[in-house]
N, C-alpha and C positions, 0 to 999 in steps of 0.2 A: 613358683616357677610357671604355673599355668598362666597367671596374669602377665608375667614378663613375656612369655612366648606370644600370647594373644596381642599384647601391645606392640611387639616387634613386627608381627605379621600385618596388623592394621596400619602401623606407621609406614611400613614399606609400601603397602597398597596406596596409602594416602600420598606418599611421595611420587609414585608412578602416575596416579591420577592427576596430581597437581602439575607434573611435568607435561602431561598430555592435554589436559583440559584448559589450563590457563593460556598457553599459546594459541590453542584453537579458538577460545573465546575472544582473545585479543585480535587475532587475524580476522575473525568474523565481524567484530565491531568495526575494524578499519575498512573492511570490504563493504559493509553496509553503508558506512558514511561515504565511501568513494562512489558507490553506485548512486546514492542519493544526489551527490554533487554532479555526476555525469548526467543524470536525468534532468536536473534543474538547468544545467547548462544547455542541454539539447532543447528543452522546452522554451527556454529564454531566447535561444537563437531562432527557433521557429516563429515564436510570437513577434520577435523583432522584425522579421521579414514581412509578416502580415501587417503590422502597424506601419512599417516604412512604406509599404505599398498604399495603404489607406491615406497616409499623410501626403504622399506624392500626388494622389488623385484628388486630394481635398476632401475626402470622405471622413471628416473628423468625428461625425456623429456616430460612426460605427465602432470607434475605439472603445467606449465604455462597455458596449455589448461584448466585444471580443475579450476584454480583460475580465469582465464579470463572469462570463461563461466559463473561462478557464479556472478562475478562483473558486467558482461553485463546484466544479468537478474535482479539483485537487486539494482544495483547502489552502492554497497559496495566496499571495497578494501580488498584484500586478500594477505597476505604475508606469505610465507612458509620458514622455516629455517631448517637446519640439527641439529644434536645433539650438535654441537659446537656453534650454534647461527648464522651460516653463511646463508645469504639469498640465497635460491634456486630458488624462484619464487616470482614475484610481479605483481599483476594485473594492477597496475598503470603504464602507459607507461613511465612516468618520473622516476619511481623507478629504483634502481640499484641492480643487483644481485652480490653476492660475497662479500658484505660488512658484517661486524659482528654487530649483535644487541644484543649480549650476555650481554652487560652492561646495557641494558634497563630493568627496574624493572619487567615488565610483562613477558618479554622473559626469564629473569633469573628465575622467579618463575615457569614458564612452564617447563624449563629445569630441575627443581626439582620436576616435576610431580604435580604442583599446578596450577589449572586454575585461571584465573582472568577475571572478568566482571566489567567494570567501565565506567564512563563518563570522557572524557578527550578532548584534542585538538590535531588535526593532525598537520602536518608540515605547513599547510596553515593557521593555527589559527582557523579552523572551529571546532565547538563543534561536537563531535562524540561519539557514543557508541562503546566501544572496548571490544572484547572478545578474550582472548588469551588462547589457549588450547594446552596441550602437546600431541604429536603424539607418543603414547606408546602402548606397549603390556605388560600388567602387570606392572612390575617395569622397563621394558626396554624402555628407551627414545630414539626414532629414529629421532625426530624433533619437531618443534612447528608450530602452525598456529595462526596468528593474523587476526581477522576479524573486520574491522571498518565500521560503518554505520553512515552517517551524520544525525544529529538530526533535520535537516530542515524539513524533511517529517513529523516527529513527531510533530514539532512545528506548521506546517501548519494544521494538523488535530486538534491539540488543539485549535488553533486560530479559526478554522472553527466552532468548537462546542461552543466556547465563543461567536462568532458572532451570532450563532443561538439562544443561550440563551438570548443575549442582544436584538435581534430582537423580540423574544417572549415576553420578559419583556416589551419592548416598546409598543407592541400591547396590552398587558394586561393593562399597565398604561393608554394608550389612551382610551381603553374601560372603565376603572374605572373612568377616568376624565370625560368622556361624561355622564356616569351614575350619578357620583357625582354632576356634574354641574346641571343636570336636577333635582336631588333630592334637592340640595341646593336651587335652585330657587323655587322649590315647597314649601320648608319649610319656606323660608324667604319672600315669596310674602305677606302673611298676616302681617308679621312684617313691611315690607315697607309701606303697606297701613295704618298700625297702626301709624307708625312714621309720615306720612303725615297728618293723622287725628289729632294726638296730636298737631302738629304744627298749624293746622287750629283752633283747640279748644283754644290753647294758645292765638291766635289772636282774639278770641271772637266769631268766627262763624265756625261751622262744616258744610261745604257744601258737602264734599265727605266722607261719612262714610267708615270705613275700610271694606275690602272684607271678608265676613264671609262664603264664599262658597268654598274656596280652602285651601289647606294646611292641616297639621295634625289636628285631632279632637280637641286637647287641644287649639291650636291657633284659630281655628274657634270659639270655645266657648269663648275664651278671646275677640276676635273681637266683637262677639255679645254682650257680657257683657259691653264692652267699649262703644258700640253704645248706649245701653240703658242708661248707666250712663251719657254719653255726652248729650243725648237728654234731660234727666231729668235736668241736670245742665243748659242747655240752656233755658229750660222752667222757671227754678227758676230765672235765670239772667234777662230774659225778664219780669217776674213778678215784680222783684225788680226795674228794670228800669222804668217800667210803674208806679209803686207806687211812685218813686221819682219824675217822671214828673208830675203825677196827684197831688201829695201832694203839690208841689211847687205852683200850681195854686190854690188849694183849701185853703191853709193856708194864702195866701196873702190877700184874700178878707176879712176874719173876723178880721185879725190883723189891716188891714187898717181901717176897720169900727170901731174897738175898739179905735184906736188912734183918729179918727175924733170925736167920741162920747165924749172921755175924753177932747179934746180941746174945744168942745162945752159947756162943763160944766163950763169953766173958767168965763164966765160972770154971772153965777148964784151962784158962790161960794163966800164965805167970802174971802177977800184978804189974810187973815191969812192962808187959805188952798191952796193958789196958789203954794206955794213951794212943798207941797205934790203932787199936780196935775202934776207939771213939772217932779217930780221924777217918777210918774206913767207913764207919757208919755215917759220918757226916758227908763224905763224898757220895755215898749211895743216895742219901737224902737230896743232895744237890743235883745228882744225876736225875732223880725223879722229878725235881722241879724244872730242870732243864728240858726233860722230855715233855712235861706239861706245857712249858712255854713254847717249845717248837711246834707242838700239835695245835696250840691256840693260835700261833702265828700262821700256820698252814691253813687253818680253818678261816681265819680272817682274809687271807690273800685269795682263797678260792671261793669266797662269797662276795657276790656283787650286790650291793644294797644301795638304796636311795636315801639321802639325808632327809630327816623330818624334823619338825619343830619340837624342841625339848626345853622344859623350864630349867634353866641353869641354877636358879636360886633354890628351887625345891630339891634338885639333885644334890647340891652342896649340903643343904641341911640334913638330908637323909644319910649321906655318906659320913659326914662328920659325927652324927649321932652313933653310927656304927663303930667308928674308930676311937671315940672318946674314951671308952673303958680301957682299951688296950694301951692307948697313949698314957692314961693315968697310971697304969701299972709301971710305966717307965718314967714317971714324973715329968711328962711332956704335955703341954697345953696346946690345944688346937683352937684357933680363933678365926672367925669369918669377919672380914671388914669390907668397907666400900659400899656404895649404894646398890640396890637391886639392879640386876642386868636384864632380867626378863628371859624371853625365849631366844634360843640360838638353834642353828641347823647342825644336826649330828646324826650319824647312822644309828639305827636302833641298838641300844645297850652300850654305845661307845662312851658316852659322857660318864657313866658310872665307872667303867673300866679305867678311863683316863684318870679320874680323881683317885680311885683306889690305888692304882700303880704309883702315882706321884706321891700320895700321902704315905704309902708303905715305904717308898724309897727315902722320903724325908724323915720318917720315924726311925728308920734303920740307922741313920747317921746322926740323929739329934741327941745331944748329951742330956743328962738329967737336968731338971729345973730350967729347961729352955722351952721355946714355943714354936709352933708351926703356924704360919699365917696364910690364910686363903683370902687374897685381896681381889675384890671385883672392881673392874673398870668399865664404865659405859662403852658400849660398842662390841660387847661379846668377848672381853679380855679377862682372863683369870691368871693371877700370879700365885704360885705356891712357893713360899719363902721359908727356908729352914735356917737354923743357927748352927749347922754342923761345920765340918772342916772346909766345905766348899770344893771347888774344882779349879784347876789351872786352865789357862786359855787353851793349851794343847789338849787337855783332857775333855774340855767342853766341845772341841771340834770333832772328837772321835766318840763322844758319848752315845751317839745313835747307831754306831756300828754293832752288828750282832756279835755276841760272845766277847765283846771288848770289856775289860775291867781295868780300872785305874791301878797303876803299879803300887800305890800306897794304900790300896783298898784292904780293909780289915774285916769286911763282912763276906758272907757266903752267897752273894748274888750270882745269877747265871749269865748276866749280860744280855738279857732279852727283854727286860721290863721297859726300858726306854724305846727300843725299836718297836715294840708292840704299841706303845703310846703314840709314837710318831706315825705309824701306819693308820691308827684309828683317827688321828687328827687330820691326816692327809685325805683319808677317805671321806671325812666329813666336810672337806673343802676349807679347812683351816690351816694354821701354821703353829709350830712350837719352836721356841728358842730358849737357850740357856744363858743366864747372865749372873755375874757375881752379886751376891746380896750385900747390902751395907754392913760393914764390919766383917763378919765371917758368914759363911753359909752360901747357899745356892738359890737363885731366883729362877724358877721355871715359868715362862710366860706362854700361855696357851691362848691363841686368838681364834675364835670361831665366828662364823658369819651370823650377825644378829638377824632375827626375823623382823621384817618391816611391819610396823604397826598399821592396822587397817581400821578405818573408822566404820565399823559395822557392828550391829547388835549392841547399840548403846555406846560405841566408841571403844569397846574392849577388843584387844587382840585375840584372835582365835587360839584356843588351846589345842594342844596335840590330842588326837583321838586315840593314840596308841600308848601303851605302857609296857614297853619291852622289858623282859627280865634281864638282869645283868649277866653277861656271859662270863663264866668262870673258867 
């Protein structure tokens, strides 16, 4: 933002300077050319009177001296002709006398008593101002005089003023840039501290509050308001985290005690009531799992974390090794297929929880002698495919709702596994979808953002420096 403000200030100053200096320079150039033309015309008229008088008196030998003296003083060139257009004098040493210039337009006009002032080129191709005046007394033409003056001197003066204007503009732009830079830094300093503070708050901890002592009053008030809001949010997050931590300990004890008391009733009850007792114990166990799921979900939602690079292949191998023994007890095989995927972005501990929850769900519905396939696809995609009863389209649409269970469900799930998985995937910047598997079963597709490979340290992609423990 500092650069944009600086560029806007400098661009505005440049626009103002261009609007002022370009017309000024143009007007000066035209004025300088007009003054030079007027001076040449005046001098030519004066010299024409002098030469006409000399021609009238027959003092032709004085013409070269008059022309040469003027040319030496001003740098111009003077040519004098008689009334037939024959050159009588030429201040240029290379010029010739006795030649006729009557055919040239300006000389012909002067012989008709018509003066001419124009810009043309001399015999050397140099741009010159030319003034041709008749040497006459009344209507009697006794000769003509042509005075030419090179435009180089005029151009030098014009270029000098353009250079002065450009230098002045550069100085003004430099001063404007310095002032604009200082002002832009002053304006954007609170914004930079606000940006850093919001990044810290997004990570869950605001350690450096934004600066509320510098910058415009509006930004200072904004920084102070943000600090109050962030402090309040942190207090609320800490209170909720403390509640989740304390509740997990406080609820475990009474649920465990209730389960033990129910089991102790078994020897005192009629055998016909044992079925109801087992159902009650099962409901207590489900309630305990539900409480754990709710507390886990609350901890996840109250914790702001940043995704980091995690090796998907290593996580798959580790979790499958953990689940293989339990799956073997149920005569279910777990297979990993597809090429290695490499590293993906996930919040700490999320990838292990995602795999565990999805494998546990698949194992719960898989019949004996079936298999669970964890299929990898390049681009950070993982498919968990089971051979269970599957889910209808309506059930798949509601599967991520909390506490929702399929109407034909025969297991004791809590309805929180898939919502927890979806929250972990969303927090990692990925997506999860449910599809029918070929034949029967369910295909859960998890797409996580792959880590771009960097050609550094021998072309190997950097490995994650953290090894977070799986949250349970």
